[in-house]
C-alpha positions as CSV (number, residue, x, y, z in Angstrom):
1,M,-47.9,-74.8,-6.6
2,T,-46.5,-72.4,-4.1
3,Q,-48.2,-70.6,-1.4
4,F,-51.0,-67.8,-0.9
5,G,-49.4,-64.7,-0.4
6,T,-46.3,-65.5,-2.3
7,G,-47.8,-65.7,-6.2
8,K,-48.8,-63.5,-8.1
9,V,-53.1,-63.0,-6.6
10,D,-53.7,-60.3,-4.6
11,F,-55.9,-61.8,-2.5
12,K,-57.2,-58.5,0.1
13,A,-57.4,-56.6,-3.6
14,V,-60.3,-59.4,-5.1
15,F,-61.6,-59.7,-1.6
16,A,-62.2,-55.5,-1.9
17,R,-63.4,-55.7,-5.4
18,L,-66.0,-58.5,-4.3
19,K,-67.1,-56.6,-1.2
20,A,-67.3,-53.0,-3.2
21,A,-69.4,-55.0,-5.6
22,G,-72.0,-55.7,-2.5
23,F,-71.2,-59.7,-3.0
24,N,-72.1,-61.6,-0.2
25,G,-72.0,-65.6,-0.6
26,P,-69.7,-68.1,-0.4
27,I,-65.7,-68.6,-1.4
28,M,-64.0,-70.7,-2.0
29,V,-60.4,-70.8,-2.6
30,E,-58.4,-74.0,-3.6
31,G,-55.2,-75.1,-3.0
32,V,-51.9,-76.5,-1.0
33,K,-48.2,-77.2,-2.1
34,V,-48.2,-80.4,-1.4
35,G,-45.0,-81.4,0.9
36,A,-42.6,-84.9,1.0
37,T,-45.0,-85.9,3.9
38,P,-48.4,-85.0,5.2
39,E,-47.6,-83.1,8.1
40,E,-46.1,-80.7,5.6
41,T,-49.4,-80.8,3.6
42,T,-51.2,-80.2,6.9
43,T,-48.8,-77.6,8.0
44,S,-48.7,-75.9,4.1
45,A,-53.2,-76.2,4.3
46,R,-52.8,-74.3,7.5
47,A,-50.6,-71.5,6.8
48,N,-52.7,-70.9,3.4
49,R,-56.6,-70.6,5.7
50,E,-54.0,-68.6,7.7
51,F,-53.0,-66.2,5.0
52,L,-56.5,-66.2,3.9
53,E,-58.4,-65.2,7.5
54,R,-56.0,-62.1,8.2
55,A,-56.8,-61.0,4.4
56,M,-60.2,-61.1,4.7
57,S,-60.1,-59.3,8.0
58,A,-58.6,-56.7,6.8
59,I,-60.9,-55.3,4.7
């Protein structure tokens, strides 16, 4: 699995499309790059969360 923002999904476009359609519900995006240690996995999950927060705040 890749880090959010490094793959093919244009998260900003997806979120913008949902907003334009009037969607106002919860969104769940699941995915985390599993690291060699629990700390690496936590760092990966945190980076994904921060990426999504930035993407959503931009729309």
